[in-house]
Structures are given as structure tokens and as C-alpha cells.
MOPAC internal coordinates of N, CA, C and O (Angstrom, degrees):
PM7 1SCF
backbone

  N    0.0000 0     0.00 0     0.00 0    0    0    0
  C    1.5025 1     0.00 0     0.00 0    1    0    0
  C    1.5914 1   106.78 1     0.00 0    2    1    0
  O    1.2310 1   121.47 1   -48.73 1    3    2    1
  N    1.2528 1   114.80 1   131.27 1    3    2    1
  C    1.4575 1   118.21 1   177.03 1    5    3    2
  C    1.5029 1   110.07 1   -69.31 1    6    5    3
  O    1.2310 1   120.77 1   -15.41 1    7    6    5
  N    1.2713 1   116.12 1   164.59 1    7    6    5
  C    1.5533 1   121.48 1  -179.57 1    9    7    6
  C    1.5186 1   102.81 1   -62.74 1   10    9    7
  O    1.2310 1   117.72 1   131.99 1   11   10    9
  N    1.3438 1   121.95 1   -48.01 1   11   10    9
  C    1.4822 1   126.80 1  -176.25 1   13   11   10
  C    1.5514 1   106.40 1   -56.29 1   14   13   11
  O    1.2310 1   119.21 1   129.97 1   15   14   13
  N    1.3461 1   119.11 1   -50.03 1   15   14   13
  C    1.4921 1   122.01 1  -175.58 1   17   15   14
  C    1.5493 1   107.53 1   -67.13 1   18   17   15
  O    1.2310 1   119.53 1   142.51 1   19   18   17
  N    1.2875 1   118.50 1   -37.49 1   19   18   17
  C    1.4676 1   120.38 1   178.50 1   21   19   18
  C    1.5550 1   112.11 1   -67.01 1   22   21   19
  O    1.2310 1   119.50 1   142.23 1   23   22   21
  N    1.3180 1   118.57 1   -37.77 1   23   22   21
  C    1.3818 1   120.95 1   174.30 1   25   23   22
  C    1.5363 1   114.62 1   -68.33 1   26   25   23
  O    1.2310 1   121.34 1   142.38 1   27   26   25
  N    1.3160 1   115.05 1   -37.62 1   27   26   25
  C    1.4399 1   119.26 1   176.13 1   29   27   26
  C    1.6110 1   110.86 1   -66.41 1   30   29   27
  O    1.2310 1   120.92 1   139.99 1   31   30   29
  N    1.2974 1   115.84 1   -40.01 1   31   30   29
  C    1.4674 1   119.42 1   176.55 1   33   31   30
  C    1.5294 1   109.92 1   -63.53 1   34   33   31
  O    1.2310 1   119.04 1   138.79 1   35   34   33
  N    1.3738 1   119.43 1   -41.21 1   35   34   33
  C    1.4163 1   120.44 1   176.00 1   37   35   34
  C    1.5463 1   113.50 1   -64.45 1   38   37   35
  O    1.2310 1   121.48 1   137.71 1   39   38   37
  N    1.3170 1   114.77 1   -42.29 1   39   38   37
  C    1.4857 1   117.49 1   179.35 1   41   39   38
  C    1.5408 1   109.88 1   -66.75 1   42   41   39
  O    1.2310 1   118.30 1   150.20 1   43   42   41
  N    1.3511 1   120.84 1   -29.80 1   43   42   41
  C    1.4528 1   123.94 1   177.44 1   45   43   42
  C    1.5673 1   107.43 1   -67.66 1   46   45   43
  O    1.2310 1   120.49 1   136.99 1   47   46   45
  N    1.2799 1   116.66 1   -43.01 1   47   46   45
  C    1.4762 1   119.53 1  -179.79 1   49   47   46
  C    1.5281 1   109.60 1   -68.79 1   50   49   47
  O    1.2310 1   118.69 1   139.45 1   51   50   49
  N    1.3468 1   120.10 1   -40.55 1   51   50   49
  C    1.4169 1   121.11 1   174.53 1   53   51   50
  C    1.5159 1   115.19 1   -63.90 1   54   53   51
  O    1.2310 1   121.94 1   142.66 1   55   54   53
  N    1.3981 1   113.90 1   -37.34 1   55   54   53
  C    1.4431 1   117.86 1   174.39 1   57   55   54
  C    1.5611 1   111.35 1   -60.40 1   58   57   55
  O    1.2310 1   120.31 1   136.40 1   59   58   57
  N    1.2839 1   117.01 1   -43.60 1   59   58   57
  C    1.4772 1   121.14 1  -177.75 1   61   59   58
  C    1.5131 1   105.72 1   -64.20 1   62   61   59
  O    1.2310 1   117.19 1   140.72 1   63   62   61
  N    1.2443 1   122.95 1   -39.28 1   63   62   61
  C    1.5315 1   127.55 1  -178.78 1   65   63   62
  C    1.5946 1   102.49 1   -65.47 1   66   65   63
  O    1.2310 1   118.36 1   132.07 1   67   66   65
  N    1.3853 1   120.73 1   -47.93 1   67   66   65
  C    1.4171 1   122.27 1  -178.25 1   69   67   66
  C    1.5403 1   112.35 1   -56.73 1   70   69   67
  O    1.2310 1   120.85 1   132.05 1   71   70   69
  N    1.3785 1   115.97 1   -47.95 1   71   70   69
  C    1.4222 1   123.06 1  -177.16 1   73   71   70
  C    1.5531 1   108.37 1   -62.92 1   74   73   71
  O    1.2310 1   121.04 1   135.14 1   75   74   73
  N    1.3235 1   115.62 1   -44.86 1   75   74   73
  C    1.4658 1   121.64 1  -177.75 1   77   75   74
  C    1.5707 1   108.49 1   -62.78 1   78   77   75
  O    1.2310 1   122.09 1   139.51 1   79   78   77
  N    1.3154 1   113.60 1   -40.49 1   79   78   77
  C    1.5351 1   121.20 1  -178.71 1   81   79   78
  C    1.5863 1   108.28 1   -64.77 1   82   81   79
  O    1.2310 1   121.44 1   141.42 1   83   82   81
  N    1.3156 1   114.84 1   -38.58 1   83   82   81
  C    1.4871 1   114.60 1   178.61 1   85   83   82
  C    1.5158 1   110.04 1   -66.45 1   86   85   83
  O    1.2310 1   119.75 1   137.18 1   87   86   85
  N    1.3513 1   118.08 1   -42.82 1   87   86   85
  C    1.4329 1   121.79 1  -177.45 1   89   87   86
  C    1.5327 1   110.41 1   -67.20 1   90   89   87
  O    1.2310 1   117.23 1   145.45 1   91   90   89
  N    1.2665 1   122.87 1   -34.55 1   91   90   89
  C    1.4363 1   128.88 1  -173.11 1   93   91   90
  C    1.5170 1   114.02 1   -98.39 1   94   93   91
  O    1.2310 1   120.84 1   169.35 1   95   94   93
  N    1.3683 1   116.00 1   -10.65 1   95   94   93
  C    1.4566 1   120.26 1  -177.30 1   97   95   94
  C    1.5189 1   113.00 1    65.42 1   98   97   95
  O    1.2310 1   121.45 1  -140.47 1   99   98   97
  N    1.3861 1   114.83 1    39.53 1   99   98   97
  C    1.4378 1   120.83 1  -178.39 1  101   99   98
  C    1.4458 1   112.57 1   -82.11 1  102  101   99
  O    1.2310 1   119.83 1   -93.08 1  103  102  101
  N    1.3114 1   117.94 1    86.92 1  103  102  101
  C    1.5096 1   126.24 1   177.31 1  105  103  102
  C    1.5357 1   110.54 1   -58.53 1  106  105  103
  O    1.2310 1   120.52 1   135.33 1  107  106  105
  N    1.3104 1   116.61 1   -44.67 1  107  106  105
  C    1.4851 1   120.95 1  -175.52 1  109  107  106
  C    1.5088 1   108.14 1   -61.75 1  110  109  107
  O    1.2310 1   117.88 1   137.24 1  111  110  109
  N    1.3893 1   121.64 1   -42.76 1  111  110  109
  C    1.4289 1   120.37 1  -179.85 1  113  111  110
  C    1.5644 1   108.62 1   -66.76 1  114  113  111
  O    1.2310 1   119.51 1   137.89 1  115  114  113
  N    1.3093 1   118.55 1   -42.11 1  115  114  113
  C    1.4563 1   118.26 1   179.66 1  117  115  114
  C    1.5140 1   112.90 1   -63.00 1  118  117  115
  O    1.2310 1   119.41 1   153.73 1  119  118  117
  N    1.3247 1   118.73 1   -26.27 1  119  118  117
  C    1.5153 1   123.16 1   174.29 1  121  119  118
  C    1.5813 1   107.08 1   -57.08 1  122  121  119
  O    1.2310 1   120.61 1   140.95 1  123  122  121
  N    1.3158 1   116.43 1   -39.05 1  123  122  121
  C    1.4720 1   118.08 1  -177.28 1  125  123  122
  C    1.5121 1   115.58 1   -89.54 1  126  125  123
  O    1.2310 1   121.53 1   161.17 1  127  126  125
  N    1.3037 1   114.67 1   -18.83 1  127  126  125
  C    1.5239 1   120.41 1   177.58 1  129  127  126
  C    1.5619 1   114.40 1   -83.72 1  130  129  127
  O    1.2310 1   121.91 1   145.99 1  131  130  129
  N    1.2919 1   113.95 1   -34.01 1  131  130  129
  C    1.4372 1   117.25 1  -167.75 1  133  131  130
  C    1.5627 1   112.28 1   -94.98 1  134  133  131
  O    1.2310 1   120.35 1   -42.26 1  135  134  133
  N    1.3940 1   116.93 1   137.74 1  135  134  133
  C    1.3761 1   121.52 1   174.02 1  137  135  134
  C    1.5474 1   111.42 1   -70.49 1  138  137  135
  O    1.2310 1   121.45 1   -23.56 1  139  138  137
  N    1.3216 1   114.84 1   156.44 1  139  138  137
  C    1.4590 1   115.67 1   178.14 1  141  139  138
  C    1.5240 1   113.16 1   -59.23 1  142  141  139
  O    1.2310 1   119.69 1   150.44 1  143  142  141
  N    1.3047 1   118.19 1   -29.56 1  143  142  141
  C    1.5028 1   122.94 1  -177.50 1  145  143  142
  C    1.4759 1   109.67 1   -98.66 1  146  145  143
  O    1.2310 1   117.26 1  -156.76 1  147  146  145
  N    1.3464 1   122.82 1    23.24 1  147  146  145
  C    1.4482 1   126.45 1   179.90 1  149  147  146
  C    1.5197 1   108.04 1   -61.08 1  150  149  147
  O    1.2310 1   122.83 1   -34.38 1  151  150  149
  N    1.3874 1   112.18 1   145.62 1  151  150  149
  C    1.4769 1   120.50 1   174.20 1  153  151  150
  C    1.5213 1   106.00 1  -141.58 1  154  153  151
  O    1.2310 1   119.82 1   -33.11 1  155  154  153
  N    1.3077 1   117.95 1   146.89 1  155  154  153
  C    1.4890 1   126.71 1  -179.50 1  157  155  154
  C    1.4776 1   110.11 1  -131.93 1  158  157  155
  O    1.2310 1   120.86 1   -51.75 1  159  158  157
  N    1.3193 1   115.96 1   128.25 1  159  158  157
  C    1.4834 1   124.60 1   169.96 1  161  159  158
  C    1.5106 1   108.90 1   -93.45 1  162  161  159
  O    1.2310 1   121.01 1   -64.45 1  163  162  161
  N    1.3835 1   115.67 1   115.55 1  163  162  161
  C    1.3806 1   120.01 1  -175.75 1  165  163  162
  C    1.5681 1   110.71 1   -85.12 1  166  165  163
  O    1.2310 1   119.55 1    -9.50 1  167  166  165
  N    1.3092 1   118.46 1   170.50 1  167  166  165
  C    1.5013 1   122.76 1  -176.15 1  169  167  166
  C    1.5184 1   109.65 1   -57.96 1  170  169  167
  O    1.2310 1   119.15 1   148.10 1  171  170  169
  N    1.3741 1   119.22 1   -31.90 1  171  170  169
  C    1.4822 1   121.64 1  -176.76 1  173  171  170
  C    1.5140 1   111.80 1   -83.05 1  174  173  171
  O    1.2310 1   119.59 1  -179.30 1  175  174  173
  N    1.3066 1   118.38 1     0.70 1  175  174  173
  C    1.4326 1   122.17 1  -178.54 1  177  175  174
  C    1.5414 1   116.09 1    93.83 1  178  177  175
  O    1.2310 1   120.30 1   174.40 1  179  178  177
  N    1.3086 1   117.02 1    -5.60 1  179  178  177
  C    1.4253 1   119.63 1   178.13 1  181  179  178
  C    1.5205 1   112.86 1   -70.71 1  182  181  179
  O    1.2310 1   119.10 1   -43.89 1  183  182  181
  N    1.2781 1   119.33 1   136.11 1  183  182  181
  C    1.4946 1   122.72 1   176.58 1  185  183  182
  C    1.5647 1   104.14 1  -106.67 1  186  185  183
  O    1.2310 1   122.86 1   -57.97 1  187  186  185
  N    1.3842 1   112.13 1   122.03 1  187  186  185
  C    1.4385 1   122.30 1   176.24 1  189  187  186
  C    1.4712 1   115.09 1  -113.46 1  190  189  187
  O    1.2310 1   119.08 1   -23.43 1  191  190  189
  N    1.3123 1   119.37 1   156.57 1  191  190  189
  C    1.4330 1   123.52 1   177.83 1  193  191  190
  C    1.5345 1   110.78 1   -95.87 1  194  193  191
  O    1.2310 1   121.54 1    -0.26 1  195  194  193
  N    1.2817 1   114.65 1   179.74 1  195  194  193
  C    1.4786 1   120.23 1  -176.19 1  197  195  194
  C    1.4739 1   114.52 1   -55.19 1  198  197  195
  O    1.2310 1   119.72 1   135.80 1  199  198  197
  N    1.3494 1   118.15 1   -44.20 1  199  198  197
  C    1.4368 1   123.00 1  -176.73 1  201  199  198
  C    1.5003 1   109.31 1   -65.40 1  202  201  199
  O    1.2310 1   118.95 1   138.40 1  203  202  201
  N    1.3403 1   119.60 1   -41.60 1  203  202  201
  C    1.4854 1   121.86 1  -179.55 1  205  203  202
  C    1.4743 1   109.14 1   -67.60 1  206  205  203
  O    1.2310 1   120.00 1   139.61 1  207  206  205
  N    1.3744 1   117.60 1   -40.39 1  207  206  205
  C    1.4895 1   122.89 1   178.22 1  209  207  206
  C    1.5099 1   111.40 1   -58.45 1  210  209  207
  O    1.2310 1   120.08 1   132.64 1  211  210  209
  N    1.3677 1   117.44 1   -47.36 1  211  210  209
  C    1.4886 1   122.17 1   175.83 1  213  211  210
  C    1.4743 1   112.20 1   -62.93 1  214  213  211
  O    1.2310 1   119.31 1   141.34 1  215  214  213
  N    1.2895 1   118.93 1   -38.66 1  215  214  213
  C    1.4752 1   122.43 1   177.71 1  217  215  214
  C    1.5336 1   111.65 1   -63.86 1  218  217  215
  O    1.2310 1   121.95 1   138.60 1  219  218  217
  N    1.3516 1   113.88 1   -41.40 1  219  218  217
  C    1.5374 1   117.75 1   177.64 1  221  219  218
  C    1.5773 1   112.08 1   -69.59 1  222  221  219
  O    1.2310 1   122.22 1   147.46 1  223  222  221
  N    1.3330 1   113.35 1   -32.54 1  223  222  221
  C    1.4749 1   118.21 1   178.91 1  225  223  222
  C    1.5317 1   111.82 1   -69.04 1  226  225  223
  O    1.2310 1   119.71 1   152.04 1  227  226  225
  N    1.3227 1   118.16 1   -27.96 1  227  226  225
  C    1.4087 1   123.38 1   177.97 1  229  227  226
  C    1.5319 1   113.04 1   -73.28 1  230  229  227
  O    1.2310 1   119.88 1   161.75 1  231  230  229
  N    1.2474 1   117.82 1   -18.25 1  231  230  229
  C    1.4863 1   121.73 1   177.10 1  233  231  230
  C    1.5159 1   113.18 1   -68.26 1  234  233  231
  O    1.2310 1   119.45 1   -24.35 1  235  234  233
  N    1.3695 1   118.65 1   155.65 1  235  234  233
  C    1.4489 1   115.90 1   177.55 1  237  235  234
  C    1.5658 1   110.95 1   -58.35 1  238  237  235
  O    1.2310 1   122.31 1   -39.52 1  239  238  237
  N    1.3509 1   113.18 1   140.48 1  239  238  237
  C    1.4860 1   119.78 1  -178.84 1  241  239  238
  C    1.5448 1   110.11 1   -76.13 1  242  241  239
  O    1.2310 1   120.02 1   -56.86 1  243  242  241
  N    1.2970 1   117.57 1   123.14 1  243  242  241
  C    1.4775 1   122.72 1  -175.28 1  245  243  242
  C    1.5363 1   110.29 1   -93.27 1  246  245  243
  O    1.2310 1   116.29 1   179.66 1  247  246  245
  N    1.2618 1   124.65 1    -0.34 1  247  246  245
  C    1.4808 1   128.88 1  -179.75 1  249  247  246
  C    1.4756 1   109.43 1  -117.90 1  250  249  247
  O    1.2310 1   121.19 1   -19.87 1  251  250  249
  N    1.3235 1   115.33 1   160.13 1  251  250  249
  C    1.5111 1   117.23 1   171.16 1  253  251  250
  C    1.5329 1   109.25 1  -140.21 1  254  253  251
  O    1.2310 1   120.64 1   -16.32 1  255  254  253
  N    1.3431 1   116.37 1   163.68 1  255  254  253
  C    1.4399 1   121.83 1   173.80 1  257  255  254
  C    1.5696 1   110.96 1    64.37 1  258  257  255
  O    1.2310 1   121.54 1  -147.01 1  259  258  257
  N    1.3470 1   114.66 1    32.99 1  259  258  257
  C    1.4976 1   119.08 1   176.40 1  261  259  258
  C    1.4819 1   109.68 1   -63.99 1  262  261  259
  O    1.2310 1   121.13 1   -54.19 1  263  262  261
  N    1.3603 1   115.44 1   125.81 1  263  262  261
  C    1.4896 1   122.18 1   177.75 1  265  263  262
  C    1.5326 1   107.25 1  -131.60 1  266  265  263
  O    1.2310 1   121.53 1   -40.54 1  267  266  265
  N    1.2917 1   114.68 1   139.46 1  267  266  265
  C    1.4486 1   121.81 1   169.53 1  269  267  266
  C    1.5795 1   114.10 1   -99.52 1  270  269  267
  O    1.2310 1   118.65 1   -38.99 1  271  270  269
  N    1.1800 1   120.18 1   141.01 1  271  270  269
  C    1.5095 1   122.48 1   177.91 1  273  271  270
  C    1.5336 1   110.63 1  -151.91 1  274  273  271
  O    1.2310 1   123.48 1    -6.71 1  275  274  273
  N    1.3285 1   110.93 1   173.29 1  275  274  273
  C    1.4654 1   120.17 1  -177.49 1  277  275  274
  C    1.5378 1   112.93 1    51.77 1  278  277  275
  O    1.2310 1   120.87 1  -133.08 1  279  278  277
  N    1.3283 1   115.95 1    46.92 1  279  278  277
  C    1.3997 1   119.46 1  -178.15 1  281  279  278
  C    1.5841 1   112.59 1   -74.43 1  282  281  279
  O    1.2310 1   122.27 1   -42.49 1  283  282  281
  N    1.3284 1   113.27 1   137.51 1  283  282  281
  C    1.4449 1   121.73 1   170.84 1  285  283  282
  C    1.5610 1   105.24 1  -122.61 1  286  285  283
  O    1.2310 1   122.00 1   -65.25 1  287  286  285
  N    1.3392 1   113.77 1   114.75 1  287  286  285
  C    1.4230 1   118.49 1   179.05 1  289  287  286
  C    1.5371 1   111.10 1  -113.79 1  290  289  287
  O    1.2310 1   121.50 1   -57.09 1  291  290  289
  N    1.3097 1   114.74 1   122.91 1  291  290  289
  C    1.4694 1   119.54 1   178.95 1  293  291  290
  C    1.4619 1   111.60 1  -115.34 1  294  293  291
  O    1.2310 1   120.91 1   -38.49 1  295  294  293
  N    1.3062 1   115.87 1   141.51 1  295  294  293
  C    1.4553 1   119.46 1   178.19 1  297  295  294
  C    1.5945 1   109.91 1  -120.87 1  298  297  295
  O    1.2310 1   121.13 1   -58.46 1  299  298  297
  N    1.3030 1   115.45 1   121.54 1  299  298  297
  C    1.5014 1   120.47 1   176.95 1  301  299  298
  C    1.5178 1   109.28 1  -121.36 1  302  301  299
  O    1.2310 1   122.43 1   -89.59 1  303  302  301
  N    1.3012 1   112.94 1    90.41 1  303  302  301
  C    1.5068 1   117.96 1  -174.39 1  305  303  302
  C    1.4789 1   109.83 1    59.56 1  306  305  303
  O    1.2310 1   117.19 1    60.98 1  307  306  305
  N    1.2584 1   122.95 1  -119.02 1  307  306  305
  C    1.4455 1   130.31 1  -178.65 1  309  307  306
  C    1.5086 1   112.73 1   -94.64 1  310  309  307
  O    1.2310 1   120.53 1  -160.82 1  311  310  309
  N    1.2737 1   116.58 1    19.18 1  311  310  309
  C    1.5043 1   124.88 1   174.70 1  313  311  310
  C    1.4498 1   112.62 1  -116.34 1  314  313  311
  O    1.2310 1   117.26 1   -51.89 1  315  314  313
  N    1.2868 1   122.81 1   128.11 1  315  314  313
  C    1.4362 1   127.65 1   175.24 1  317  315  314
  C    1.4831 1   112.86 1  -119.07 1  318  317  315
  O    1.2310 1   119.25 1   -47.18 1  319  318  317
  N    1.2860 1   119.04 1   132.82 1  319  318  317
  C    1.4946 1   122.96 1   179.45 1  321  319  318
  C    1.5055 1   106.67 1  -122.87 1  322  321  319
  O    1.2310 1   121.95 1   -55.08 1  323  322  321
  N    1.3715 1   113.87 1   124.92 1  323  322  321
  C    1.4720 1   119.50 1   178.93 1  325  323  322
  C    1.5003 1   111.05 1  -114.98 1  326  325  323
  O    1.2310 1   118.16 1   -65.86 1  327  326  325
  N    1.3378 1   121.11 1   114.14 1  327  326  325
  C    1.3925 1   125.54 1   175.66 1  329  327  326
  C    1.5090 1   107.54 1  -100.81 1  330  329  327
  O    1.2310 1   119.72 1   -43.58 1  331  330  329
  N    1.3236 1   118.14 1   136.42 1  331  330  329
  C    1.4599 1   116.85 1  -179.11 1  333  331  330
  C    1.5701 1   108.88 1  -152.57 1  334  333  331
  O    1.2310 1   121.46 1   -11.87 1  335  334  333
  N    1.2811 1   114.81 1   168.13 1  335  334  333
  C    1.4935 1   121.85 1   173.40 1  337  335  334
  C    1.5311 1   104.09 1  -119.10 1  338  337  335
  O    1.2310 1   122.32 1   -27.68 1  339  338  337
  N    1.3083 1   113.16 1   152.32 1  339  338  337
  C    1.4728 1   122.37 1   177.27 1  341  339  338
  C    1.5250 1   111.97 1  -123.34 1  342  341  339
  O    1.2310 1   123.26 1   -21.40 1  343  342  341
  N    1.3387 1   111.35 1   158.60 1  343  342  341
  C    1.4915 1   121.02 1   170.57 1  345  343  342
  C    1.4937 1   102.39 1  -140.09 1  346  345  343
  O    1.2310 1   120.68 1   -34.49 1  347  346  345
  N    1.3745 1   116.31 1   145.51 1  347  346  345
  C    1.4519 1   120.85 1   178.84 1  349  347  346
  C    1.5370 1   107.99 1  -160.63 1  350  349  347
  O    1.2310 1   120.31 1    -9.62 1  351  350  349
  N    1.2966 1   117.02 1   170.38 1  351  350  349
  C    1.4298 1   120.30 1   170.48 1  353  351  350
  C    1.4985 1   108.82 1  -109.57 1  354  353  351
  O    1.2310 1   120.30 1   -52.81 1  355  354  353
  N    1.3158 1   117.03 1   127.19 1  355  354  353
  C    1.4919 1   123.17 1  -179.94 1  357  355  354
  C    1.5198 1   110.86 1   -75.92 1  358  357  355
  O    1.2310 1   122.27 1   -14.44 1  359  358  357
  N    1.2930 1   113.27 1   165.56 1  359  358  357
  C    1.4911 1   120.62 1  -177.37 1  361  359  358
  C    1.5179 1   113.21 1   -55.12 1  362  361  359
  O    1.2310 1   120.73 1   149.03 1  363  362  361
  N    1.3262 1   116.21 1   -30.97 1  363  362  361
  C    1.5091 1   119.46 1   178.18 1  365  363  362
  C    1.4863 1   114.64 1   -84.46 1  366  365  363
  O    1.2310 1   120.08 1  -171.15 1  367  366  365
  N    1.4212 1   117.46 1     8.85 1  367  366  365
  C    1.4552 1   123.06 1  -179.75 1  369  367  366
  C    1.4595 1   117.49 1    84.12 1  370  369  367
  O    1.2310 1   120.62 1   176.48 1  371  370  369
  N    1.3590 1   116.43 1    -3.52 1  371  370  369
  C    1.5043 1   121.27 1   179.17 1  373  371  370
  C    1.4907 1   110.26 1   -82.68 1  374  373  371
  O    1.2310 1   121.48 1   -35.50 1  375  374  373
  N    1.3631 1   114.77 1   144.50 1  375  374  373
  C    1.4388 1   117.31 1   177.65 1  377  375  374
  C    1.5853 1   111.19 1   -73.02 1  378  377  375
  O    1.2310 1   119.75 1   -28.01 1  379  378  377
  N    1.3079 1   118.08 1   151.99 1  379  378  377
  C    1.3711 1   123.30 1  -179.20 1  381  379  378
  C    1.4952 1   111.40 1  -137.91 1  382  381  379
  O    1.2310 1   117.97 1   -25.65 1  383  382  381
  N    1.2962 1   121.46 1   154.35 1  383  382  381
  C    1.4319 1   124.95 1   176.56 1  385  383  382
  C    1.5492 1   108.26 1  -138.36 1  386  385  383
  O    1.2310 1   121.74 1   -18.23 1  387  386  385
  N    1.2791 1   114.28 1   161.77 1  387  386  385
  C    1.4087 1   122.93 1   177.71 1  389  387  386
  C    1.5526 1   112.37 1  -165.62 1  390  389  387
  O    1.2310 1   122.47 1     6.07 1  391  390  389
  N    1.2867 1   112.87 1  -173.93 1  391  390  389
  C    1.4669 1   120.65 1   174.27 1  393  391  390
  C    1.5044 1   112.46 1  -145.28 1  394  393  391
  O    1.2310 1   119.16 1   -20.10 1  395  394  393
  N    1.2474 1   119.21 1   159.90 1  395  394  393
  C    1.4115 1   121.27 1   177.78 1  397  395  394
  C    1.5029 1   114.92 1  -152.94 1  398  397  395
  O    1.2310 1   120.76 1   -21.19 1  399  398  397
  N    1.2914 1   116.14 1   158.81 1  399  398  397
  C    1.3841 1   124.79 1   175.68 1  401  399  398
  C    1.4679 1   107.72 1  -128.45 1  402  401  399
  O    1.2310 1   119.77 1   -53.53 1  403  402  401
  N    1.3444 1   118.03 1   126.47 1  403  402  401
  C    1.4217 1   123.27 1   178.32 1  405  403  402
  C    1.5374 1   107.48 1  -120.61 1  406  405  403
  O    1.2310 1   118.72 1   -45.44 1  407  406  405
  N    1.3553 1   120.04 1   134.56 1  407  406  405
  C    1.3976 1   125.76 1  -178.81 1  409  407  406
  C    1.5310 1   105.68 1  -109.11 1  410  409  407
  O    1.2310 1   119.24 1   -50.62 1  411  410  409
  N    1.2952 1   119.05 1   129.38 1  411  410  409
  C    1.4653 1   125.44 1   177.23 1  413  411  410
  C    1.5440 1   109.40 1  -119.08 1  414  413  411
  O    1.2310 1   122.22 1   -31.26 1  415  414  413
  N    1.3818 1   113.35 1   148.74 1  415  414  413
  C    1.4698 1   115.21 1   176.39 1  417  415  414
  C    1.5724 1   104.28 1  -131.08 1  418  417  415
  O    1.2310 1   122.70 1   -36.52 1  419  418  417
  N    1.2891 1   112.42 1   143.48 1  419  418  417
  C    1.4611 1   117.21 1   179.09 1  421  419  418
  C    1.5758 1   106.65 1   -96.61 1  422  421  419
  O    1.2310 1   122.80 1   -65.61 1  423  422  421
  N    1.3502 1   112.23 1   114.39 1  423  422  421
  C    1.5123 1   118.41 1  -177.24 1  425  423  422
  C    1.5395 1   102.55 1  -120.48 1  426  425  423
  O    1.2310 1   120.84 1   -51.42 1  427  426  425
  N    1.2873 1   116.00 1   128.58 1  427  426  425
  C    1.4980 1   119.78 1   177.09 1  429  427  426
  C    1.5454 1   112.09 1    58.71 1  430  429  427
  O    1.2310 1   119.17 1  -150.95 1  431  430  429
  N    1.4000 1   119.18 1    29.05 1  431  430  429
  C    1.4094 1   119.86 1  -178.62 1  433  431  430
  C    1.4675 1   116.65 1    86.29 1  434  433  431
  O    1.2310 1   119.96 1   177.86 1  435  434  433
  N    1.4612 1   117.68 1    -2.14 1  435  434  433
  C    1.4508 1   119.56 1  -173.91 1  437  435  434
  C    1.5392 1   106.81 1  -123.29 1  438  437  435
  O    1.2310 1   121.30 1   -43.82 1  439  438  437
  N    1.3630 1   115.11 1   136.18 1  439  438  437
  C    1.4351 1   121.08 1   177.20 1  441  439  438
  C    1.5004 1   112.76 1   -78.09 1  442  441  439
  O    1.2310 1   119.61 1   -49.97 1  443  442  441
  N    1.2704 1   118.36 1   130.03 1  443  442  441
  C    1.4701 1   124.91 1   174.76 1  445  443  442
  C    1.4700 1   112.06 1  -127.67 1  446  445  443
  O    1.2310 1   117.74 1   -42.54 1  447  446  445
  N    1.3472 1   121.91 1   137.46 1  447  446  445
  C    1.4439 1   124.28 1   174.93 1  449  447  446
  C    1.5067 1   110.17 1   -74.83 1  450  449  447
  O    1.2310 1   120.05 1   -54.42 1  451  450  449
  N    1.3080 1   117.51 1   125.58 1  451  450  449
  C    1.4902 1   123.59 1   179.98 1  453  451  450
  C    1.5093 1   110.72 1  -107.33 1  454  453  451
  O    1.2310 1   118.89 1   158.29 1  455  454  453
  N    1.3493 1   119.72 1   -21.71 1  455  454  453
  C    1.4166 1   120.16 1  -174.97 1  457  455  454
  C    1.5670 1   107.67 1  -154.42 1  458  457  455
  O    1.2310 1   122.66 1   -34.33 1  459  458  457
  N    1.2843 1   112.51 1   145.67 1  459  458  457
  C    1.4939 1   121.07 1   171.13 1  461  459  458
  C    1.5334 1   110.41 1  -141.64 1  462  461  459
  O    1.2310 1   122.34 1   -39.12 1  463  462  461
  N    1.3044 1   113.12 1   140.88 1  463  462  461
  C    1.4803 1   118.02 1   174.12 1  465  463  462
  C    1.5074 1   106.51 1  -129.07 1  466  465  463
  O    1.2310 1   119.79 1   -45.77 1  467  466  465
  N    1.3653 1   118.00 1   134.23 1  467  466  465
  C    1.4394 1   122.02 1  -170.88 1  469  467  466
  C    1.5297 1   105.41 1  -127.68 1  470  469  467
  O    1.2310 1   120.74 1   -49.27 1  471  470  469
  N    1.3145 1   116.18 1   130.73 1  471  470  469
  C    1.4862 1   123.86 1   171.77 1  473  471  470
  C    1.5022 1   110.65 1  -121.39 1  474  473  471
  O    1.2310 1   120.31 1   -44.78 1  475  474  473
  N    1.2944 1   117.01 1   135.22 1  475  474  473
  C    1.5255 1   117.60 1   171.59 1  477  475  474
  C    1.4910 1   108.62 1  -118.32 1  478  477  475
  O    1.2310 1   120.53 1   -35.91 1  479  478  477
  N    1.3796 1   116.58 1   144.09 1  479  478  477
  C    1.3997 1   124.13 1  -175.27 1  481  479  478
  C    1.5082 1   110.42 1  -104.25 1  482  481  479
  O    1.2310 1   118.07 1   163.81 1  483  482  481
  N    1.3433 1   121.29 1   -16.19 1  483  482  481
  C    1.4023 1   125.58 1   178.08 1  485  483  482
  C    1.5484 1   111.51 1   -96.90 1  486  485  483
  O    1.2310 1   120.10 1   180.00 1  487  486  485

């Protein structure tokens, strides 16, 4: 496996952990996934830092059956970009969809999420 393919495989695994952690409200896992300087753009346009993201993650999860699909993972040296689409069921039982872009950086040989942008279409 090439270094690029290995990095893409690792980012795919981390992306799956990230999505699972959103669905389950796994704050502990996010502590290990997110860089100290992490920022997230929410669907309403609000930009939040790592602490606010972790606080939101600790709240009861209002969606179920979150799934990521149509992933495009790019590796540019020590920078990884993950584009994906999501499907989920909202609290009111209606289906929802969205897309996201997560930016990862390899620091000291370890990938950390530094940025996330989330869009919802429902």
C-alpha cells in the first residue's frame, strides 16, 4: 500500500469514528480526534471552537441512524480533506440529508481534525 493510500485508509477509519461519535455523543472519543485549535461551522453559519463543540456533543443526540456516504478523501502531504454526504432520521421522524467537509492535519505522525463544515438540506 502506498503512503497516500495508507493515509486515505486511516482518514476513512477516523471519519467513521467521527460520524459514530456524533451519533452516540461520544465526547471522550472527540477529545482524541480533535486538535486543540479545532473549529466547526454549523449549518446556521455559527463558527464554534473545540470547547463549544464538545459541549454540544455532550447534549442528548436528537437524530438517529446517521450514515455517511459518497466519501471523497484527499491527502496533500500532511493535510487530509474528507468530503461526505450524510443521511439521518430527525427527532420528528422525518429523513434528513446533509454534507460535510472535515480537514485533518498530521502532527507528530497523528491525524487530528482541525476544521469541520456541516450543511443540512432538510
